[in-house]
N, C-alpha and C positions, 0 to 999 in steps of 0.2 A: 341774780342767778350766780350759783356757785360754780367753780371750775371743776372739770371732771377728775383733776389730778391734783393732789397736794404734795408738797415736800418741805423739807426743813434743811436750815443750814445749821449744822451743829458746830459750836466753837468752844472752846475750853475756859474762857474767860480770863485767861492769864494775861500777862503784859504782852507776850508775844502773839495773842490772838490767833492761835492756830485753829484751822477749821478742819473738820473731818469730812471726807468724801468717800464715795464709792467707786471702785475700779470696775467697770461693768465688762463682764465677760465677752469673748468673741462670739458666743452663741446667744447672747441677749437679743430679745425681740426689738428693744427699743435702745437706741444709744450704745450699740455694741462698741466695745473697745474704747470707751470714753470715761472721763471722771464726771460724776454725776452728784447731786445732792439726794439724800435719802428721802424716800416717799413712794408714792404709787397711786393707782386709780382708786377713787371713792367708791364704796359700795353704795347701793340705792339708799337714799335719805340719810347716809352717814355725814355727820358734822366734820368739818375739815380737821379740827383738832383731833378728834377720835380717829381719824383716817391716819393722822400723823404718828399718833402713839401705837396703833395697830402695825403700821408699816415698819417702824422701828423695832417693834418687838417682833414682828415675822423675820425680819432682814438681819438684825444684830442680836436678838435675844435679850434686848434691853428696853425697858418701858419708861419714857421720860414722864415726869408728872406734867400734866397739861397746864397746870397753874403756874408753872415756872417758865414756861415757853414764852418768848416775845412774840406777840401776835400781830400779823400783818399779811396782807395778801397783795402780791404784785401781779399785774397782768401787764406784759409788755413794757416793763419798767415804771408802770404807774400804780401808786398804792390805792388799793381798793378796801372797803369794809369787809370785816368777816360777819 
């Protein structure tokens, strides 16, 4: 069973390994006033990678190429298959 939410940790790949996070607003329904990774709730029958690309496009106006994403699924710190 796939998780209802998908997210991606974006990093720049440089030697400093910076990561890019979202600062949630005070009015956010989930995780208000916190730093979070990019992502959101999957649409019915939507594949996890499709969800990540859609969410990044909606939230940042940028669509990562799905074939360049390192794939993995972690639930409570345990890696699961996609």
